[in-house]
N, C-alpha and C positions, 0 to 999 in steps of 0.2 A: 562394482561398487567404487573402485578407485577412479574409474572413468567418470562416473557420476559426480564424484567429489571434485574432479578437475573441471568438469563443466560448470559446477556451481562457483568454484573459485574464479574461473574466467568471466562468468557473468558479473560477479561482484566487482572484479577489477574493471570491467567495461563500464559499469555504473559509476564507480568512483572516478574513472577517467572523464566520463561525461560531466560529472558534477564539478570536477576541478577545471574543466574547460569553459564553464559558464563564467563570463566576466561580469555580467550585469547583476547588481544586487537586487534590482526589482524582479528579475527573472528567477533568482534563487528564492526570494520571498514568495513569489507566485507558485513555484513548484512545491514549496513547503506547505503553503495554504491549501493547494490542491490535494496533496497527500493527506493532510489532516482532515480535510473535508470528505475525502473518499472513505477514510477509516470511520469517521463519525457517521456517515451515511450507512455504511455496512452494519455498524453496531445498532443504529436506530431501526433499520429495517429488520434486523434479526430479532430485536426486542419486540417490535410490533407483530412479527410473525408468531413468536411464541405466545404472546398475549392473546392473539386471535385464535391460535390453536387450542390453548387451554380453555378459553371461553366456549369454543366450539365443542370440546369434549365433555364439558361439565354441564 
């Protein structure tokens, strides 16, 4: 368990280091937009799947 927590902490530190090494504002905005787009796509497809499943079962 402790080893898993250390792995997670190392991953978070690596992501933060990557984020702080990005100098371009355009690149940061593009990464934020990509992240928001992926989250929105995941939510949208999940909602469609549940709507399709409920209509199939009823």
